[in-house]
N, C-alpha and C positions, 0 to 999 in steps of 0.2 A: 568470448568477449571481443568486440570489434576493435580495430586499431584506433578508431576515432575516440571510443570510450576510454581506451588505455591512455591515449595522448592527453585527453582532458583530465584524467585523474593525475597524471604526472605533473601537468601544469598546476593543478590545484595544490598538489603536494609541495611542489617547488615554491609556490607563492607562500604557502603556509610556513614552510621551513625558513624562507627568507625573512618573513615577518617576525617569527620567533627569534631568529638569530639576531636580527637588528636590535630588537628590544633587549635581548640578553646582553649583547655587546655594549650597548650604551649603559645598561644598568651596572655591568661589571666594571666598566671604566669609571663611572661616577663613584661607585663604592670605593674604588682604590685610589682616587685622585688625592694628591697631597692637599691638606687643609680641609678635606671633606670628612667630618666625623661619621661614624656608623649610625648615629642617632642624633636627634636634634639636641642642641645645648639647653641646659636648664634656663628657665626664664631669667633668673637673677644674673647668671653669667652673661647672658645675651645683653642685659641692660648695662652691664659694667663695661662693655666694649664701646670705644668711641666710634661714632659713625664715620665711614670712609668718605673722602671727598667724592662728589658726583662724578667727576671726570675719571678718577681712578677706578671707581666701581664699574663704569661703563667699559673701560679698557679690560678689566679683569673678566667681565662677562663675555666680551668678545673673544678673549683668549680661551676661555673655557669652552665656548661654543665651537671654536676652531679645533681644539683638541678633541672634543667629543666626535666631531665629524671625521677627523683623521683616524681616530680609534675605530669608529664604526666601519669605515671603508676597509681598514686593515683586517678587522674581524670578519667582515663579509668575504674578503678575499681568501682568508684562511679557511672559512667554512666551504666556500665554493671549491677550493682545491681539494678539500676532504671529500666532498660529494662526488667530484669527478673521479676520484680514486676509489670511492666506495658507493657506486650508484645504487647498489641494492638497498641502501638506507631509504631512498625515495620510495622503493617498492614497499618496504615495511611501513612507512608513513601512510602511503596510499591504502594499504590493506587495513591498517588501524582505523583510518578515516572511514573506509567503507563499512567496517564492522560497527563503528559507532553510529553511522547513519542508518544501518539496518536495524540496530537495536532501537533507535528512536522511532523508525517507521513501525516496528513491531509494537512498541508501546502505544503509539498513536492509533494503530489499527485496533488493538485490544480495547482502548478507551472508546473508540467509535462503536465497536461491536457491543460493548457493555451499555453504552448510552442508548442504543437502538435495539436492545435485546428483545423487548416485547414485540416490536414490529417485525423483527426477523423470525423469531421462534414461536410467538404466541399470538399472531394475528387472527382475527375472526375469520371463519370459513376458509381455512387453509386448503391449498391444493396439495395433496400428499400421495405418496406411494410407499410401498414397503410395510414395515411393522409400525403401526401408530404408537406403540409403546416401546419402540426401539431405544436402546441405551445410548445410541449415538445418532445425532441428527445431521444430515447433509442438506444444505440449502443451495438450490441451483437458480441462477439468473440466466435466462436464455432468450433467443430470438429464432423463430422458425426459418428465417432466411439466412441465418449464420451458418456457413459451411462447417465451421469448427464445432458448433453446437451439435450438428448432425453426426459428426465423427465421434464426438465425446459421448453421445448418448449410448452407443454400444457398450462402452466401458461401464457406464452407470447401470445399464440393464443387466450386465453380467454380474456386477457387484450385488445387485438385489437378488439374483438367483443364488449366489454363493453365501450370502450373509443374511440370515433371517432376523437379525436383531438391529437392523438399520432402518431409520425413518428418513424419508426424503420430502422436503418441502420445496415446491416449485414457485418461483416468482416470474411471472410473465413480464418480460422487459423488452418490448418491441422498439428497436432502435434503427431498423432498416426500412423505415418508411411506412406509408399507409397500408400496404399489403400485409406487412408484419403485424400491425395493430389490429387489422380485421381478423387475421388468423388467431391472434391472442384472445379476442373477444369470443370467438367460436369455442376455443379450448376452455376458457373460464366458464362460459355458459354450459358446456358439457359437464362441468363439475357439479352443476345443480342437479344433474341426473345421475350422479355417481359414476360418470364415465370419463372423467378428466384424463386419467393416465392412458386410457385406450386411444383417445384422440391425440393426446400429446405424443405418444409413441408413433402413431401412424403419420403424423405431420413431420416428425423428425426423420422418419425412415423413407419419406417420399422423395421424389426427385423433381428438379425444376423449381421455378419460382412459386412461392406459396403466397396466396392472398385470401381474402374472405371467401370468394367464390370457390376456390380450390379446397379450402378448409370445410366449407359447407358440403361439398360433394363427398369428401372423406367421411364426414359425420353421418351423412345419409347412408353411405355404404356400410357403416358400422351399426346401423339400425337405431339411431337416436330419434327421439320425438322431435321432428323438425319444427313444428309450430311452437312448441315450448322453447326450443333452442333459440329461435329467432326472437322470441319475446324476451328471454333472459339476456340475450346479447345487447338489447337496448336498455336494459335496466341500469339504474344509477349505481347499483352495487358493482356491476361489471366495470363500468367506467372508473369507479372509485378504486377498485383493486389495481388497475393499471397505473392510476395517478399515484397511489400510495407506494407502489414498487419503484416508480421513477424518483419519488422523493427519498425513499430509503436508499436507492443506489447513489443518489447525490450525496447523502449524508455519509455514506461509506466510501465515497470516492471511486465508485465503480463506473467505468466509462466504456467498457466493452463486454462482449459475450464470447464464450460462456464464462461464468465466474462462479466459483464454488466456495462455500463455507463448510468445513467439516468440524463441527463444534465451533471452536473459536480459531481454528486454523484456516488458512487461505490457500486456494489453488486458483490462480488466474489463468484463463486460457485453457487449451486442450493439449497438454503434453502427450507425446507418444506413449509414455508409460503411465497414463492417467489412472488406470486400474491399480497399479502398484502404489501410486501416490495416495489414492483413496485408502488402501489397506494400511499403509504406513501411518497416516494421520489418524485413522480410526483406532489403531493400536495405541497410539500416543494418548488419545483422549480417554480410552478405556483404562489406561495405566495411571495417568496423571490427573484426569478430570478436566473439566472445562472452566477456565478462569473468567469467562465473560457472561456468567449467568445464563448459559444455554442449556 
């Protein structure tokens, strides 16, 4: 965690504590102020009291306001002194706030996945690898010019070699310009010949900048029917597949690549231990099931 993030959390926590303390101090003072009952007077008793002169009421209100302010300042000073002597309290508050925010993000993520489950897991003409009947599904959002996607692919390929009960759905998500989109069209069109994963693997294992021309060269080297490939690249279905993935990524709040869904669990980016992360989340899904209709 960076020092900037830590400082921001401490400031947020301090502000939160100060706000709570201020409100608590005022409430405690008002509750204990002479002449202030713990609950409202019955209506009959209130009517039996003669109204106070306007000038006296104003003076009493001013006095009460002054006393409240004095009490608030004294209470804040007391709390400030306590926090200076026990700064670990702020860390506890910050950690509690972070846990609560993480829980809310997790709930929001599960809700988004559930609402888009059909588009994620049951889209027509999916691009898949692994076991089509696998009991755990991984969904990958990637771009062929993303260096982290290239690094992450080796982990995914190894997983498919080790676990024969995993299904992978690929979402072509070109975010690095026209070259990436051209390569994505080539890969999607290769899927019409049943060769998507061959082309996908070769593109992610290649070096240098990938564009449509480079992707076509790789497809030709792999022996695809190039006339059919070019025809399928221009089809409305190919364009629609990319557009639908972009819309899906927007709905899920995905802004970068690679991005993985393992059932309803999320792995953003390409951590060094990605293979271990895959295995851990797969084990969780197999044990506890998927909560998002996946």
